[in-house]
PDB file of N, CA, C and O in Angstrom:
ATOM      1  N   MET A   1      62.641 127.544  91.422  1.00  0.00           N
ATOM      2  CA  MET A   1      63.631 126.427  91.099  1.00  0.00           C
ATOM      3  C   MET A   1      64.893 126.842  90.782  1.00  0.00           C
ATOM      4  O   MET A   1      65.842 126.089  90.994  1.00  0.00           O
ATOM      5  N   LEU A   2      65.068 128.064  90.246  1.00  0.00           N
ATOM      6  CA  LEU A   2      66.447 128.609  89.958  1.00  0.00           C
ATOM      7  C   LEU A   2      67.100 128.710  91.277  1.00  0.00           C
ATOM      8  O   LEU A   2      68.265 128.340  91.420  1.00  0.00           O
ATOM      9  N   LYS A   3      66.435 129.173  92.204  1.00  0.00           N
ATOM     10  CA  LYS A   3      67.135 129.349  93.518  1.00  0.00           C
ATOM     11  C   LYS A   3      67.658 128.300  94.067  1.00  0.00           C
ATOM     12  O   LYS A   3      68.665 128.463  94.756  1.00  0.00           O
ATOM     13  N   TYR A   4      67.146 127.079  93.909  1.00  0.00           N
ATOM     14  CA  TYR A   4      67.675 125.864  94.502  1.00  0.00           C
ATOM     15  C   TYR A   4      68.969 125.293  93.646  1.00  0.00           C
ATOM     16  O   TYR A   4      69.906 124.656  94.128  1.00  0.00           O
ATOM     17  N   TYR A   5      68.812 125.644  92.363  1.00  0.00           N
ATOM     18  CA  TYR A   5      69.931 125.393  91.433  1.00  0.00           C
ATOM     19  C   TYR A   5      71.065 126.041  91.826  1.00  0.00           C
ATOM     20  O   TYR A   5      72.082 125.374  92.018  1.00  0.00           O
ATOM     21  N   VAL A   6      71.071 127.423  92.006  1.00  0.00           N
ATOM     22  CA  VAL A   6      71.942 128.167  92.359  1.00  0.00           C
ATOM     23  C   VAL A   6      72.650 127.936  93.825  1.00  0.00           C
ATOM     24  O   VAL A   6      73.828 128.164  94.102  1.00  0.00           O
ATOM     25  N   LYS A   7      71.656 127.437  94.666  1.00  0.00           N
ATOM     26  CA  LYS A   7      72.447 127.043  96.151  1.00  0.00           C
ATOM     27  C   LYS A   7      73.081 125.757  95.912  1.00  0.00           C
ATOM     28  O   LYS A   7      74.176 125.525  96.425  1.00  0.00           O
ATOM     29  N   THR A   8      72.518 124.933  95.210  1.00  0.00           N
ATOM     30  CA  THR A   8      73.307 123.489  95.012  1.00  0.00           C
ATOM     31  C   THR A   8      74.521 123.716  94.318  1.00  0.00           C
ATOM     32  O   THR A   8      75.558 123.237  94.777  1.00  0.00           O
ATOM     33  N   LYS A   9      74.537 124.476  93.128  1.00  0.00           N
ATOM     34  CA  LYS A   9      75.712 124.790  92.576  1.00  0.00           C
ATOM     35  C   LYS A   9      76.872 125.360  93.410  1.00  0.00           C
ATOM     36  O   LYS A   9      78.033 124.974  93.275  1.00  0.00           O
ATOM     37  N   ALA A  10      76.474 126.317  94.290  1.00  0.00           N
ATOM     38  CA  ALA A  10      77.413 126.999  95.107  1.00  0.00           C
ATOM     39  C   ALA A  10      77.750 125.968  96.104  1.00  0.00           C
ATOM     40  O   ALA A  10      78.926 126.076  96.452  1.00  0.00           O
ATOM     41  N   ALA A  11      77.073 124.933  96.726  1.00  0.00           N
ATOM     42  CA  ALA A  11      77.504 124.050  97.618  1.00  0.00           C
ATOM     43  C   ALA A  11      78.465 123.083  97.055  1.00  0.00           C
ATOM     44  O   ALA A  11      79.439 122.712  97.709  1.00  0.00           O
ATOM     45  N   LEU A  12      78.213 122.651  95.826  1.00  0.00           N
ATOM     46  CA  LEU A  12      79.012 121.655  95.161  1.00  0.00           C
ATOM     47  C   LEU A  12      80.359 122.332  94.823  1.00  0.00           C
ATOM     48  O   LEU A  12      81.373 121.642  94.715  1.00  0.00           O
ATOM     49  N   THR A  13      80.390 123.883  94.628  1.00  0.00           N
ATOM     50  CA  THR A  13      81.673 124.336  94.212  1.00  0.00           C
ATOM     51  C   THR A  13      82.591 124.464  95.435  1.00  0.00           C
ATOM     52  O   THR A  13      83.808 124.281  95.404  1.00  0.00           O
ATOM     53  N   LEU A  14      81.762 124.851  96.678  1.00  0.00           N
ATOM     54  CA  LEU A  14      82.482 124.895  97.990  1.00  0.00           C
ATOM     55  C   LEU A  14      83.143 123.622  98.288  1.00  0.00           C
ATOM     56  O   LEU A  14      84.305 123.545  98.687  1.00  0.00           O
ATOM     57  N   LEU A  15      82.279 122.516  98.059  1.00  0.00           N
ATOM     58  CA  LEU A  15      82.597 121.168  98.487  1.00  0.00           C
ATOM     59  C   LEU A  15      84.022 120.689  97.729  1.00  0.00           C
ATOM     60  O   LEU A  15      84.950 120.105  98.289  1.00  0.00           O
ATOM     61  N   ARG A  16      83.961 121.079  96.334  1.00  0.00           N
ATOM     62  CA  ARG A  16      84.982 120.762  95.503  1.00  0.00           C
ATOM     63  C   ARG A  16      86.521 121.422  95.915  1.00  0.00           C
ATOM     64  O   ARG A  16      87.581 120.798  95.895  1.00  0.00           O
ATOM     65  N   THR A  17      86.346 122.765  96.266  1.00  0.00           N
ATOM     66  CA  THR A  17      87.424 123.520  96.615  1.00  0.00           C
ATOM     67  C   THR A  17      87.936 123.266  98.019  1.00  0.00           C
ATOM     68  O   THR A  17      89.110 123.494  98.311  1.00  0.00           O
ATOM     69  N   ASP A  18      86.934 122.730  99.007  1.00  0.00           N
ATOM     70  CA  ASP A  18      87.506 122.697 100.351  1.00  0.00           C
ATOM     71  C   ASP A  18      88.354 121.314 100.410  1.00  0.00           C
ATOM     72  O   ASP A  18      88.057 120.201  99.977  1.00  0.00           O
ATOM     73  N   LYS A  19      89.464 121.746 101.064  1.00  0.00           N
ATOM     74  CA  LYS A  19      90.434 120.623 101.272  1.00  0.00           C
ATOM     75  C   LYS A  19      90.483 119.719 102.436  1.00  0.00           C
ATOM     76  O   LYS A  19      91.083 118.646 102.501  1.00  0.00           O
ATOM     77  N   ASP A  20      89.644 120.398 103.516  1.00  0.00           N
ATOM     78  CA  ASP A  20      89.422 119.569 104.815  1.00  0.00           C
ATOM     79  C   ASP A  20      88.693 118.476 104.446  1.00  0.00           C
ATOM     80  O   ASP A  20      89.007 117.421 104.999  1.00  0.00           O
ATOM     81  N   GLY A  21      87.798 118.455 103.650  1.00  0.00           N
ATOM     82  CA  GLY A  21      86.880 117.367 103.412  1.00  0.00           C
ATOM     83  C   GLY A  21      87.765 116.204 102.908  1.00  0.00           C
ATOM     84  O   GLY A  21      87.579 115.036 103.251  1.00  0.00           O
ATOM     85  N   VAL A  22      88.742 116.610 102.068  1.00  0.00           N
ATOM     86  CA  VAL A  22      89.680 115.380 101.430  1.00  0.00           C
ATOM     87  C   VAL A  22      90.297 114.676 102.497  1.00  0.00           C
ATOM     88  O   VAL A  22      90.221 113.448 102.540  1.00  0.00           O
ATOM     89  N   VAL A  23      91.022 115.463 103.537  1.00  0.00           N
ATOM     90  CA  VAL A  23      91.769 114.947 104.661  1.00  0.00           C
ATOM     91  C   VAL A  23      90.816 114.045 105.491  1.00  0.00           C
ATOM     92  O   VAL A  23      91.095 112.873 105.747  1.00  0.00           O
ATOM     93  N   SER A  24      89.652 114.669 105.906  1.00  0.00           N
ATOM     94  CA  SER A  24      88.709 113.732 106.485  1.00  0.00           C
ATOM     95  C   SER A  24      88.420 112.611 105.982  1.00  0.00           C
ATOM     96  O   SER A  24      88.427 111.627 106.722  1.00  0.00           O
ATOM     97  N   PHE A  25      88.083 112.469 104.546  1.00  0.00           N
ATOM     98  CA  PHE A  25      87.936 111.110 103.706  1.00  0.00           C
ATOM     99  C   PHE A  25      89.102 110.368 103.877  1.00  0.00           C
ATOM    100  O   PHE A  25      88.976 109.172 104.138  1.00  0.00           O
ATOM    101  N   GLU A  26      90.303 110.895 103.770  1.00  0.00           N
ATOM    102  CA  GLU A  26      91.456 110.117 103.863  1.00  0.00           C
ATOM    103  C   GLU A  26      91.661 109.336 105.239  1.00  0.00           C
ATOM    104  O   GLU A  26      92.088 108.183 105.200  1.00  0.00           O
ATOM    105  N   TYR A  27      91.381 109.912 106.377  1.00  0.00           N
ATOM    106  CA  TYR A  27      91.328 109.269 107.739  1.00  0.00           C
ATOM    107  C   TYR A  27      90.418 108.199 107.753  1.00  0.00           C
ATOM    108  O   TYR A  27      90.641 107.120 108.302  1.00  0.00           O
ATOM    109  N   VAL A  28      89.162 108.564 107.013  1.00  0.00           N
ATOM    110  CA  VAL A  28      88.130 107.320 107.001  1.00  0.00           C
ATOM    111  C   VAL A  28      88.678 106.214 106.197  1.00  0.00           C
ATOM    112  O   VAL A  28      88.338 105.084 106.546  1.00  0.00           O
ATOM    113  N   ILE A  29      89.517 106.340 105.116  1.00  0.00           N
ATOM    114  CA  ILE A  29      90.018 105.073 104.454  1.00  0.00           C
ATOM    115  C   ILE A  29      91.091 104.483 105.286  1.00  0.00           C
ATOM    116  O   ILE A  29      91.272 103.266 105.327  1.00  0.00           O
ATOM    117  N   VAL A  30      91.760 105.285 105.911  1.00  0.00           N
ATOM    118  CA  VAL A  30      92.967 104.623 106.864  1.00  0.00           C
ATOM    119  C   VAL A  30      92.241 103.882 107.882  1.00  0.00           C
ATOM    120  O   VAL A  30      92.631 102.737 108.109  1.00  0.00           O
ATOM    121  N   ALA A  31      91.204 104.361 108.564  1.00  0.00           N
ATOM    122  CA  ALA A  31      90.498 103.662 109.683  1.00  0.00           C
ATOM    123  C   ALA A  31      90.021 102.402 109.176  1.00  0.00           C
ATOM    124  O   ALA A  31      90.308 101.349 109.745  1.00  0.00           O
ATOM    125  N   ALA A  32      89.292 102.449 108.114  1.00  0.00           N
ATOM    126  CA  ALA A  32      88.748 101.144 107.437  1.00  0.00           C
ATOM    127  C   ALA A  32      89.838 100.170 107.096  1.00  0.00           C
ATOM    128  O   ALA A  32      89.552  98.974 107.137  1.00  0.00           O
ATOM    129  N   CYS A  33      90.974 100.512 106.785  1.00  0.00           N
ATOM    130  CA  CYS A  33      92.107  99.838 106.526  1.00  0.00           C
ATOM    131  C   CYS A  33      92.599  98.913 107.598  1.00  0.00           C
ATOM    132  O   CYS A  33      92.819  97.704 107.542  1.00  0.00           O
ATOM    133  N   ILE A  34      92.745  99.935 108.787  1.00  0.00           N
ATOM    134  CA  ILE A  34      93.042  99.314 110.176  1.00  0.00           C
ATOM    135  C   ILE A  34      91.970  98.298 110.541  1.00  0.00           C
ATOM    136  O   ILE A  34      92.328  97.169 110.877  1.00  0.00           O
ATOM    137  N   VAL A  35      90.812  98.588 110.504  1.00  0.00           N
ATOM    138  CA  VAL A  35      89.686  97.787 110.931  1.00  0.00           C
ATOM    139  C   VAL A  35      89.807  96.179 110.045  1.00  0.00           C
ATOM    140  O   VAL A  35      89.739  95.066 110.568  1.00  0.00           O
ATOM    141  N   ALA A  36      89.959  96.423 108.913  1.00  0.00           N
ATOM    142  CA  ALA A  36      90.207  95.272 108.024  1.00  0.00           C
ATOM    143  C   ALA A  36      91.417  94.399 108.405  1.00  0.00           C
ATOM    144  O   ALA A  36      91.399  93.170 108.330  1.00  0.00           O
ATOM    145  N   ALA A  37      92.519  95.163 108.841  1.00  0.00           N
ATOM    146  CA  ALA A  37      93.602  94.311 109.180  1.00  0.00           C
ATOM    147  C   ALA A  37      93.521  93.541 110.458  1.00  0.00           C
ATOM    148  O   ALA A  37      93.985  92.412 110.614  1.00  0.00           O
ATOM    149  N   VAL A  38      92.865  94.276 111.398  1.00  0.00           N
ATOM    150  CA  VAL A  38      92.511  93.799 112.750  1.00  0.00           C
ATOM    151  C   VAL A  38      91.597  92.517 112.557  1.00  0.00           C
ATOM    152  O   VAL A  38      91.883  91.457 113.112  1.00  0.00           O
ATOM    153  N   THR A  39      90.601  92.649 111.829  1.00  0.00           N
ATOM    154  CA  THR A  39      89.699  91.656 111.465  1.00  0.00           C
ATOM    155  C   THR A  39      90.288  90.363 110.804  1.00  0.00           C
ATOM    156  O   THR A  39      89.826  89.246 111.035  1.00  0.00           O
ATOM    157  N   ALA A  40      91.275  90.583 110.020  1.00  0.00           N
ATOM    158  CA  ALA A  40      92.105  89.414 109.340  1.00  0.00           C
ATOM    159  C   ALA A  40      92.875  88.900 110.305  1.00  0.00           C
ATOM    160  O   ALA A  40      93.006  87.676 110.302  1.00  0.00           O
ATOM    161  N   ALA A  41      93.514  89.636 111.277  1.00  0.00           N
ATOM    162  CA  ALA A  41      94.525  89.071 112.179  1.00  0.00           C
ATOM    163  C   ALA A  41      93.637  88.207 113.340  1.00  0.00           C
ATOM    164  O   ALA A  41      93.962  87.041 113.568  1.00  0.00           O
ATOM    165  N   PHE A  42      92.722  88.710 113.925  1.00  0.00           N
ATOM    166  CA  PHE A  42      92.077  88.144 115.041  1.00  0.00           C
ATOM    167  C   PHE A  42      90.977  87.202 114.471  1.00  0.00           C
ATOM    168  O   PHE A  42      90.519  86.283 115.150  1.00  0.00           O
ATOM    169  N   GLY A  43      90.608  87.440 113.320  1.00  0.00           N
ATOM    170  CA  GLY A  43      89.379  86.517 112.674  1.00  0.00           C
ATOM    171  C   GLY A  43      88.197  86.946 113.225  1.00  0.00           C
ATOM    172  O   GLY A  43      88.247  87.695 114.201  1.00  0.00           O
ATOM    173  N   THR A  44      87.107  86.590 112.753  1.00  0.00           N
ATOM    174  CA  THR A  44      85.768  86.835 113.094  1.00  0.00           C
ATOM    175  C   THR A  44      85.222  85.792 114.081  1.00  0.00           C
ATOM    176  O   THR A  44      84.153  86.015 114.649  1.00  0.00           O
ATOM    177  N   THR A  45      85.828  84.799 114.282  1.00  0.00           N
ATOM    178  CA  THR A  45      85.541  83.685 115.387  1.00  0.00           C
ATOM    179  C   THR A  45      86.837  83.201 116.030  1.00  0.00           C
ATOM    180  O   THR A  45      87.978  83.476 115.661  1.00  0.00           O
ATOM    181  N   THR A  46      86.499  82.503 116.961  1.00  0.00           N
ATOM    182  CA  THR A  46      87.682  81.870 117.571  1.00  0.00           C
ATOM    183  C   THR A  46      88.294  80.694 116.995  1.00  0.00           C
ATOM    184  O   THR A  46      89.117  80.011 117.604  1.00  0.00           O
ATOM    185  N   GLY A  47      87.850  80.434 115.698  1.00  0.00           N
ATOM    186  CA  GLY A  47      88.286  79.130 115.047  1.00  0.00           C
ATOM    187  C   GLY A  47      89.407  79.559 113.896  1.00  0.00           C
ATOM    188  O   GLY A  47      89.946  78.721 113.173  1.00  0.00           O
ATOM    189  N   THR A  48      89.694  81.056 113.826  1.00  0.00           N
ATOM    190  CA  THR A  48      90.702  81.456 112.946  1.00  0.00           C
ATOM    191  C   THR A  48      91.547  82.375 113.491  1.00  0.00           C
ATOM    192  O   THR A  48      91.300  82.854 114.597  1.00  0.00           O
ATOM    193  N   GLY A  49      92.681  82.741 112.756  1.00  0.00           N
ATOM    194  CA  GLY A  49      93.561  83.639 113.115  1.00  0.00           C
ATOM    195  C   GLY A  49      94.120  83.497 114.675  1.00  0.00           C
ATOM    196  O   GLY A  49      94.332  82.399 115.190  1.00  0.00           O
ATOM    197  N   ILE A  50      94.295  84.567 115.244  1.00  0.00           N
ATOM    198  CA  ILE A  50      95.073  84.553 116.501  1.00  0.00           C
ATOM    199  C   ILE A  50      94.128  84.168 117.557  1.00  0.00           C
ATOM    200  O   ILE A  50      94.523  83.737 118.640  1.00  0.00           O
ATOM    201  N   GLY A  51      92.716  84.335 117.222  1.00  0.00           N
ATOM    202  CA  GLY A  51      91.671  83.881 118.212  1.00  0.00           C
ATOM    203  C   GLY A  51      91.822  82.245 118.508  1.00  0.00           C
ATOM    204  O   GLY A  51      91.656  81.741 119.619  1.00  0.00           O
ATOM    205  N   ALA A  52      92.157  81.540 117.332  1.00  0.00           N
ATOM    206  CA  ALA A  52      92.280  79.996 117.568  1.00  0.00           C
ATOM    207  C   ALA A  52      93.634  79.890 118.281  1.00  0.00           C
ATOM    208  O   ALA A  52      93.741  79.060 119.184  1.00  0.00           O
ATOM    209  N   ALA A  53      94.521  80.549 117.997  1.00  0.00           N
ATOM    210  CA  ALA A  53      96.092  80.448 118.869  1.00  0.00           C
ATOM    211  C   ALA A  53      95.912  80.642 120.361  1.00  0.00           C
ATOM    212  O   ALA A  53      96.423  79.911 121.209  1.00  0.00           O
ATOM    213  N   LEU A  54      95.074  81.785 120.631  1.00  0.00           N
ATOM    214  CA  LEU A  54      94.738  82.221 122.091  1.00  0.00           C
ATOM    215  C   LEU A  54      93.857  80.975 122.824  1.00  0.00           C
ATOM    216  O   LEU A  54      94.055  80.623 123.987  1.00  0.00           O
ATOM    217  N   THR A  55      92.852  80.378 121.930  1.00  0.00           N
ATOM    218  CA  THR A  55      92.004  79.391 122.579  1.00  0.00           C
ATOM    219  C   THR A  55      92.922  78.245 122.834  1.00  0.00           C
ATOM    220  O   THR A  55      92.801  77.753 123.956  1.00  0.00           O
ATOM    221  N   THR A  56      93.755  77.742 122.099  1.00  0.00           N
ATOM    222  CA  THR A  56      94.651  76.635 122.125  1.00  0.00           C
ATOM    223  C   THR A  56      95.670  76.865 123.316  1.00  0.00           C
ATOM    224  O   THR A  56      95.950  75.949 124.089  1.00  0.00           O
ATOM    225  N   ALA A  57      96.146  77.987 123.410  1.00  0.00           N
ATOM    226  CA  ALA A  57      97.159  78.352 124.512  1.00  0.00           C
ATOM    227  C   ALA A  57      96.498  78.330 125.808  1.00  0.00           C
ATOM    228  O   ALA A  57      97.032  77.764 126.763  1.00  0.00           O
ATOM    229  N   ILE A  58      95.323  78.934 125.906  1.00  0.00           N
ATOM    230  CA  ILE A  58      94.549  79.068 127.167  1.00  0.00           C
ATOM    231  C   ILE A  58      94.199  77.568 127.549  1.00  0.00           C
ATOM    232  O   ILE A  58      94.190  77.244 128.737  1.00  0.00           O
ATOM    233  N   GLY A  59      93.938  76.734 126.640  1.00  0.00           N
ATOM    234  CA  GLY A  59      93.491  75.374 126.891  1.00  0.00           C
ATOM    235  C   GLY A  59      94.803  74.730 127.532  1.00  0.00           C
ATOM    236  O   GLY A  59      94.744  74.087 128.580  1.00  0.00           O
ATOM    237  N   SER A  60      95.896  74.928 126.889  1.00  0.00           N
ATOM    238  CA  SER A  60      97.238  74.161 127.333  1.00  0.00           C
ATOM    239  C   SER A  60      97.449  74.732 128.588  1.00  0.00           C
ATOM    240  O   SER A  60      97.647  73.908 129.481  1.00  0.00           O
ATOM    241  N   LEU A  61      97.464  75.978 128.931  1.00  0.00           N
ATOM    242  CA  LEU A  61      97.713  76.462 130.327  1.00  0.00           C
ATOM    243  C   LEU A  61      96.713  75.989 131.263  1.00  0.00           C
ATOM    244  O   LEU A  61      97.159  75.812 132.397  1.00  0.00           O
ATOM    245  N   THR A  62      95.538  75.748 131.107  1.00  0.00           N
ATOM    246  CA  THR A  62      94.472  75.093 131.933  1.00  0.00           C
ATOM    247  C   THR A  62      94.733  73.711 132.228  1.00  0.00           C
ATOM    248  O   THR A  62      94.709  73.257 133.372  1.00  0.00           O
ATOM    249  N   THR A  63      94.966  73.092 131.270  1.00  0.00           N
ATOM    250  CA  THR A  63      95.481  71.618 131.488  1.00  0.00           C
ATOM    251  C   THR A  63      96.671  71.528 132.364  1.00  0.00           C
ATOM    252  O   THR A  63      96.615  70.840 133.384  1.00  0.00           O
ATOM    253  N   ALA A  64      97.807  72.212 132.020  1.00  0.00           N
ATOM    254  CA  ALA A  64      98.992  72.184 132.812  1.00  0.00           C
ATOM    255  C   ALA A  64      98.654  72.555 134.238  1.00  0.00           C
ATOM    256  O   ALA A  64      99.059  71.844 135.158  1.00  0.00           O
ATOM    257  N   VAL A  65      97.936  73.627 134.462  1.00  0.00           N
ATOM    258  CA  VAL A  65      97.779  74.127 135.942  1.00  0.00           C
ATOM    259  C   VAL A  65      96.870  73.076 136.662  1.00  0.00           C
ATOM    260  O   VAL A  65      97.001  72.846 137.864  1.00  0.00           O
ATOM    261  N   THR A  66      95.947  72.451 135.882  1.00  0.00           N
ATOM    262  CA  THR A  66      95.108  71.425 136.625  1.00  0.00           C
ATOM    263  C   THR A  66      95.928  70.251 136.868  1.00  0.00           C
ATOM    264  O   THR A  66      95.708  69.633 137.910  1.00  0.00           O
ATOM    265  N   ALA A  67      96.938  69.794 135.997  1.00  0.00           N
ATOM    266  CA  ALA A  67      97.601  68.570 136.238  1.00  0.00           C
ATOM    267  C   ALA A  67      98.713  68.843 137.322  1.00  0.00           C
ATOM    268  O   ALA A  67      99.132  67.887 137.974  1.00  0.00           O
ATOM    269  N   ALA A  68      99.209  70.118 137.540  1.00  0.00           N
ATOM    270  CA  ALA A  68     100.258  70.427 138.493  1.00  0.00           C
ATOM    271  C   ALA A  68      99.570  70.531 139.876  1.00  0.00           C
ATOM    272  O   ALA A  68     100.203  70.324 140.912  1.00  0.00           O
ATOM    273  N   ALA A  69      98.218  70.866 139.863  1.00  0.00           N
ATOM    274  CA  ALA A  69      97.537  70.994 141.294  1.00  0.00           C
ATOM    275  C   ALA A  69      97.012  69.681 141.564  1.00  0.00           C
ATOM    276  O   ALA A  69      96.417  69.459 142.618  1.00  0.00           O
TER     277      ALA A  69
END
């Protein structure tokens, strides 16, 4: 039992002093923020955000091309 305690303590000490793990965690936070911003901008459906604007614009272009032909 003492052997596992010593190994766990050594691993936690190494993790606490390792600065590379902190940088990796910061990249994960930045990536999550980017995903949230893209999801907010485009929306999760075509009824909100840029998805709705693109659907409307494509519909207008289709109507204009059909009327011109």
